[in-house]
Structures are given as structure tokens and as C-alpha cells.
N, C-alpha and C positions, 0 to 999 in steps of 0.2 A: 075352409082351407084345411086340407088333410096334412098331417105331419107324420112322417115315418121315422120311427126310432128303432135303432138296432141295439137290443139288450146285450150288455156285457162288452160292447165295443164302442170305444170313443175315438173319434178321429180328431187328432190335434194337428193343427197347421203351424209349421215353424216358419216364421218370417225371417228372411235373411236380407239385411239391408246392403247397400252398395259398399260401405266401408268394410263390413265384415267379409264380404265376398272378395274384395281386393286383398284383404289380409290372408285369406286362405290361399289365394292364388300365389301371393308372394312367398308364403311358407312352402308351398309345393315346389316353386321354382328354386328356392334356397336349398331344399333337400336334393333336388336334381343336380344342382351345381356344387354340392358338397364334395370334397376330395374323396371321401369314402365311397360315395356313389360312383365317382369316376373310376376308382380302383375296382369296384365290383363289376363295372362294365368292360374293364380291360383285362383280358385273360393273363397277360404277362405280368402286370402289376399285382394282380390278385395272387398269382402263384408265388411271386417273390415275397409278398407280405406273409403268406402262409409258411413259406420256408424259413423266413427270418424269425417268425414267432415260434416255430418249432425249435429252431436253433437257440433262441433265447431261453426257452424252457429247459433245454439240455444244459445250457450254461448254469442255470440256477441249481439244477440237480448236482452237477459236478462240484460247484462251489460248496454246497451243503455237505457233500461227502468229504471234501478236503478239510473243511472246518471241523467236522467230527473227528477225522483222523488226527488233526493237530491237537485237539483236546485230549485224545487218548495218549498221544506221545508225550504231552506235558505231564500227565498223571504218571506215566511210566518213568520218566526222568526224575520226577520228585520222589517216587518210591525208591529208586535205586540210590539217589543221594541220601535219603533218610536211612536206608540200610547201611550205606557207607559209614556214616557218622556213628550209628549204633554199633557197628562192628568195631570201629576204632576205640570207642569207649569200653566196650565189653572186653576187647583184647588187652587193652592197657590195664584194666582191673585184674584180669587173670595173670598177666605178667607181673604185676606188682605183688600179688598174693603169693605166687610161686617163688619169687626172688627172696622173699622173707624167710622161706623155709629151706632154701637151697643156697649154701655158701659158695658153690662153684658156678652160680648163674652168671657171674661177670665174665667168666672165661668163654662162655658160649652165648654171649649176647647177640651174636650175628644170626643165630638160628631163628629166634622170634622175629628179628628184623627182616629176614628173607621171607618168612611166612606172611608178615604184615605187608611187605612190598608186593609180593605176588598176588595177594588178595586184593590189594588196592588197585594194582594194574588191571586186573580182570574187571573190576567194577567200573574203573575209569574208561576202559575200552567199551563196555556196554553203554555207558553214558554218551561217549563220543559217537557211537553208531546211531543211537537214538537222536542225537542232535543233528547229525548229518541228514538223517531221514526227515527230521522236523523242518530244517531249513530248505530242503529240497521241495517238500510239500508246500512250504510257505511261498517259495518262488513260483511254483505252479499256480497257487491260489491267486497271487497278485496278477499273473498273466491272464488267468481266467476272468478276474474282475475287470481288468482294463479292456479286454476283448468284449466282455458283456456290455460295458458302458458304451463302447464304440458301436456295437450292434444296436443298442437301445436308441442311440442318437439317430442312426440311419432309419430305424422304424418310425420314429417320430417325424423325421423329415419326409418320409414317404407318405405318412398319413396327412401331413400338412399340404404337400404339393399335389398329391393325387396323380393324375395321368401325366402331368408334366415332369414327374420324377425320372431321372436318368437311370435306365435299367442296368447300365454297365457299371454303375457305381458300386463299390464294395466297402465294407467297414474297415477303416484304417485308423490305427491308434498312433497318434503322433507323439505321445508322451513316453513311449517305450525307449526310444533312442536316447532321449534326454536323461531318463532315470538310469539307464545302463551306464552312460558316461559319468554321471555323478557317483555311481557305485564304484566304478573303476578308480576314480580320483581319490576316494576315501576308502580304498580297499583294506589297508592295515587296520584302520579304526573299525571298519565294519567286521573284520575277522575277529578282533578282540571282543567286540560287543556280542557277537554270535556265540563265541566259545568261551565266554567268561566263566561258566560253570566248570568246564574242564580245567581251566587255568587254576581256579580255586581248589579243585580236588587234587591237582598235581602239587600245589603248594602244601596242602595238608599231608599228602603222601611224603613229601620231602621232610616233614617233621618226624617221620617214623624212625629214621636212623638215630638222631640224637635222643629221642624219647626212649627208644629201646635200650640204648647205651646207658642213659641216666637211670632208668628204672631198674635195670639189671645190676648195676654197679653201685647203687645208692646205699 
């Protein structure tokens, strides 16, 4: 009995039993019935998914830019406030030193007072401009975040429902009306909280008049 051997090639036979074959068939059926597979077979749903994913990416980029802008504004406000207090200390020191060497300084105490008030008003105006810009960017950031969350929920719903998802549905944020009404209700408190830095600087500036009078006439 002759045996034929093929050098370097070995034929292996893979035996597949009935249970394993049923498992493969069920896996293939599950993949075909998956919502993502239904979306890929529906041009309308696939196009909507791609558009929403692109819009979600744009939301992420805009949110990152606004967060960076807010960090920059915070640093600028801190620097202006630091310069404000340094100027007050330096100006008070110069005024005290000059008043000791000038006997008539009490008669012209209003001159350094005007210089101090004008300088303080300029710096407070800069802080106020930065604060207005900061809270404007903050409001835009909150709207971007809420819209992004609403869009993310719609994308998740589309992926879960597949072809049964309603193409006419649009991302809607239901919390915006509620948050705006609460903000209007507590508007005075919100305004004081937002512009607390300006209020503190104005109070410090108000001390310039008695300080200049006291230092010049002491």
C-alpha cells in the first residue's frame, strides 16, 4: 500500500460541531441586527450620525477655546488688581514722605487725592471691562456645554435605536429656560457675586480721600 507524502505541507482538518456552528450563526445574526449595522444600511441615518459627530467635535473645540480665554482673563484681572494695591501702597508712601518735608502740604491735599482717584478710576475701569468680557464668555461657555450635552444624548439615542430613530428629531435643551428664570429671580445677588471685585476696589478707592487728607495734614 503506497503512501503519498507532501513535504512541507500539512493538511489540518478543523472539525466544527453543531453547537459551535449555531453560535457562529447567532453571532452573525446579532451583528446584522445591531443598530449600528442598521444605521450603516440607511443613508439618512448614517448622514445624520456623521453630521452630529462633526458638530459634537466642533462643540468640543469651541468649549476648549472659551475655557482658555477665561483662564487668560482671570490672570489679567489678577494682575490689574495686584498693580492697583501696589500703586496705592507706593503712592501712600511717597505722599507720607513728601508731607514730612513740606509744611504747606495740608493746604494742597486735594492734588494727590485727585491723582489717586484718577489712577484708581482708570484701573477699576480696566477691571470692569475684563469682568464684563469674562462673564460674557462664561455665559457662552455654559450654553455651549448644555448644547453639547443635548447633542451627545441624541447621538447616543440614535446609536441605540438604529433605523427606528426619528430623523426629524433635533437636540433640544430643556434646562435652559429653567436656569434663565432662576437667574432672573436672583439677579441682584448674581450681580453682586459677579462684580464683587469691582465693589471691593471702589471701596478701597473711597478710602483715598480720607487717607490723603490724614497723611498730608498729620
